[in-house]
C-alpha positions, -999 to 999 in steps of 0.1 A, spaced: -2 0 2 12 33 -10 13 60 19 22 96 11 30 117 40 18 155 43 37 181 62 16 211 75 28 232 46 13 211 22 -17 206 44 -22 244 43 -19 246 5 -46 221 -1 -69 240 23 -65 273 4 -73 256 -29 -103 241 -14 -114 273 -4 -107 290 -36 -127 263 -57 -160 270 -32 -158 306 -36 -158 299 -73 -189 276 -74 -209 299 -50 -240 309 -63 -251 344 -68 -253 364 -35 -280 388 -24 -256 418 -36 -258 407 -74 -296 410 -73 -305 443 -91 -321 471 -73 -359 481 -79 -364 506 -101 -390 527 -121 -383 535 -158 -398 560 -180 -402 544 -215 -411 573 -245 -427 558 -275 -417 571 -301 -389 593 -287 -390 615 -319 -422 628 -331 -438 653 -352 -467 675 -345 -503 658 -343 -485 627 -332 -493 610 -299 -466 602 -276 -468 574 -250 -449 576 -217 -448 544 -201 -441 536 -164 -421 505 -163 -413 485 -130 -382 465 -129 -372 442 -98 -400 455 -76 -411 437 -45 -443 441 -25 -456 471 -45 -491 480 -34 -492 515 -43 -477 535 -70 -480 576 -75 -463 592 -106 -465 631 -113 -449 643 -147 -447 679 -154 -443 691 -192 -443 724 -210 -481 728 -215 -472 746 -252 -458 714 -264 -476 688 -251 -512 681 -243 -524 652 -221 -549 628 -237 -556 597 -215 -541 571 -191 -533 539 -206 -536 508 -181 -508 483 -177 -506 449 -159 -495 458 -125 -525 482 -120 -559 475 -136 -593 483 -133 -599 450 -124 -575 445 -94 -568 483 -83 -582 517 -82 -568 549 -99 -567 586 -91 -563 603 -123 -562 640 -122 -558 648 -160 -530 671 -171 -537 707 -155 -532 741 -175 -495 743 -162 -485 709 -175 -488 688 -142 -504 654 -146 -505 629 -114 -517 595 -116 -519 573 -85 -531 535 -84 -535 509 -54 -546 473 -59 -573 462 -38 -580 433 -16 -581 404 -23 -551 411 -48 -514 407 -35 -491 431 -39 -470 435 -72 -436 417 -78 -414 418 -106 -412 434 -135 -442 450 -157 -458 480 -167 -476 501 -140 -497 528 -164 -490 550 -192 -493 586 -197 -505 596 -233 -498 633 -247 -505 650 -280 -478 671 -298 -487 704 -307 -457 728 -312 -425 717 -330 -401 723 -302 -380 697 -285 -394 693 -247 -385 671 -218 -406 656 -190 -399 661 -155 -413 633 -134 -411 619 -96 -422 585 -84 -432 573 -50 -442 536 -43 -455 521 -11 -462 486 2 -496 472 19 -486 490 52 -485 524 32 -450 525 39 -422 540 12 -404 513 -7 -368 520 -17 -376 523 -56 -356 546 -80 -368 565 -108 -337 561 -131 -346 584 -158 -370 610 -145 -362 634 -172 -367 617 -209 -365 642 -236 -388 639 -265 -375 653 -302 -403 670 -321 -397 675 -359 -411 704 -377 -433 689 -402 -468 677 -388 -478 643 -397 -514 656 -407 -519 679 -438 -541 702 -421 -533 701 -381 -559 712 -358 -560 722 -324 -561 691 -300 -586 693 -275 -577 674 -242 -603 643 -235 -595 635 -201 -623 637 -176 -621 660 -148 -627 638 -117 -662 641 -101 -656 649 -67 -692 646 -50 -688 659 -16 -695 632 8 -713 642 40 -696 628 72 -719 610 94 -718 604 130 -705 569 138 -734 550 153 -719 519 161 -746 486 166 -736 474 202 -740 436 201 -767 431 229 -750 415 261 -757 377 265 -766 383 300 -773 412 326 -740 418 342 -748 413 379 -728 414 410 -732 378 420 -712 356 443 -674 354 432 -644 373 427 -638 404 405 -615 402 380 -594 424 355 -602 428 321 -570 435 297 -563 436 260 -541 453 234 -558 473 203 -530 479 175 -540 511 155 -533 497 120 -500 508 105 -495 537 130 -461 539 153 -483 548 182 -518 534 196 -520 557 224 -553 576 230 -578 549 217 -611 550 242 -624 518 249 -660 515 263 -672 487 290 -709 484 291 -733 459 306 -770 462 291 -765 491 270 -750 511 299 -714 522 306 -696 507 332 -661 519 327 -638 539 301 -603 531 293 -577 546 271 -550 527 255 -513 537 260 -486 540 233 -484 501 229 -522 498 226 -526 483 258 -560 489 277 -572 474 312 -606 474 335 -598 467 372 -623 454 396 -648 437 374 -678 420 389 -689 385 373 -712 388 342 -713 396 308 -702 428 290 -695 442 258 -665 463 249 -665 491 221 -638 508 204 -648 537 179 -629 564 165 -631 584 131 -621 568 99 -622 533 115 -643 504 116 -659 498 151 -642 469 170 -667 453 197 -659 425 221 -682 401 241 -667 391 274 -678 370 301 -662 371 338 -667 341 355 -662 354 391 -630 331 397 -609 365 397 -586 351 369 -574 381 347 -596 380 314 -568 387 286 -586 395 252 -550 392 232 -544 418 202 -567 430 179 -560 456 150 -580 485 147 -589 490 108 -588 524 91 -600 538 56 -635 544 68 -636 583 55 -671 588 58 -678 568 90 -704 545 77 -689 516 86 -680 503 54 -647 509 36 -658 513 -2 -655 533 -34 -673 562 -15 -639 566 8 -615 561 -22 -638 592 -39 -631 615 -12 -593 606 -12 -592 613 -49 -611 644 -49 -585 660 -25 -553 640 -40 -522 659 -39 -534 685 -13 -526 696 22 -547 693 54 -561 721 55 -577 729 31 -583 691 25 -605 674 49 -590 656 79 -607 625 70 -587 620 37 -556 622 55 -558 585 69 -521 581 82 -523 616 93 -491 626 77 -507 663 68 -506 653 31 -535 634 7 -512 610 -17 -511 572 -25 -504 563 12 -537 574 21 -552 557 -12 -534 524 -2 -550 522 32 -583 521 16 -569 493 -9 -558 469 20 -592 472 38 -615 474 7 -649 458 12 -647 454 50 -676 464 68 -680 470 109 -685 466 137 -658 439 134 -663 414 160 -631 408 179 -622 372 185 
């Protein structure tokens, strides 16, 4: 039998060679994954007076995109806004659009959110497109911005890589007798939605709360204000047979509690503007044990306070889009950041179709 003696020097060389081999065959790391971007594609890049130019909003390598807002500014003496074209990421079948049409100063804002039960958009595709008509033989540049958010209304790290594309315009019109181009974009109909006072329907207690023999208990739970970092200040009412027994207010983490509660059956009600009411049915057995109700989410998006999140709520956000609060109504500012934008629209999209009061588990 042939035996090969290896000294420490040879062993070191073999170890280095083995490590180099592993490095060469390792799969692509996360650092090699291309970043998420929004790219504007202009077609055609060179046009004549009377031509239609389409500016497509392309998505590349995006993940968890639930809402997108793109604003483009053009020279209104060169380009006239015609219409919006749907893409495959956002359609009338899977989402909701806010389209203000091109303004007289050349500004055009389009925003879209997907609606439940549709998931967030991942991968590559076209969000939507702006269509313009060329009315003056002058080279022109668009100036665009983009904001993408996830299903929690949080901004995504998406880069707009070419926000100022140029359109070259020839002198000769494509039509023999060019005529004035009149935009066909319909102005959004913003019907004022009269807010209604929340009148949540309380579930009747299963039995009258009585001070029957037994030990009193503590009722506690946590209410998380949807997508908000602070859940303080939410009012929780403890009732029995329609009468208020106690009232509590949540802390920053959403915790509430009621002490010294006699045996019986109770209803807890949580309500606030722009939210769906939350109702608990609770029984205290008289054994002195803490009744822990766990964690519940306080759903937002009900701008008109009718306990339904629907197109009427989307319409209020749409009618005040790209406005500050005030003059825009506070009810449209669902995330309370002082500005109506796609973040508010997404809060309606993720809760679309929900009806309150919601019975807590």
